[in-house]
C-alpha positions, 0 to 999 in steps of 0.5 A: 274728704279723701285725697282722691275725692279732693281731685274729683272733676278737676281737669288733668293734663299729662305727658309721658316722655323719655328722660335721663332716668327712664320714662317720666310723667308730668301731670298738672291741673290748672292750679299747678303740677300734681305729679312727677313720676318715673318708671321703666315702662309707660304702662306703669306711669299710666297705671299710677295716673289712674290709681292716683287720680281716678276722679279727674278728667284725664287728657294727654296733651304733650304740647301743653306739658312740653315746657314742664318736661323740658324743665324736668329733663334740664334739671335732671341733666344738671341744669337749672333747679326746678321751680314749679307751682305745685298742686299737691294734697297731703296731710298737715304732717306730709306738707311740713315734711315736703316743705322741709325737703324743698330747703335741702340744697342741690348736692346735699343730703339730710338724714330722716332724723335731721328732717324730723328735727328741722320741723320741730320733732324728735329723732323718733319721728324719723320713720314718719318722715320716711313714710312722708317721703315715700308718699311724695307725689312730685319727684324732683320738685320735692327732692325726697331723693336727698334724704338718707339713713343716719349712717349716710347710706341710701334708703328706699326711693319710691321710683327706685334706688338706682334712680336715687343713686343717679340723682345724687351723683349728678347733683354732687358732681354737677356734671351735665348729662348729654341732652336727650335727643329731641324730647320725645313725648308719648 
């Protein structure tokens, strides 16, 4: 069964809102959060939702998503870390990598090689780890932005290198961003 087929018929609630990192989307099923994404424009988020969950019954419900959106904005702004029940689909390897990413403390980074070694693989698996990071469906909840190159330099980020840079700077400094004026759900 493909990942898309695994979602068939599931009800999916979602909301799009403004965040310190641009437009953001949170989507959830009855089992938990299945998507957290960032983009420059709302239409990009809607397109991603349609692409990733074509078999779901989509329902935009800003009120149901508002508590999750608030937690996400608070986390990005330097508040409490995210602790969300997730409903993510992936291969056994992706799930192992994503689990390892969730153990990286806020403000810290690990290299792709270190993540590979943390799940019992050799350094030669770093590229496979990078690919698993690139397919992470829930930004921040699975903090793939905390993974860097062996030289400590930033490497790709599904939601844009500038967002990755901003997230790491915020986490390292502990600075709070000014609150988003009146969380605006779209």
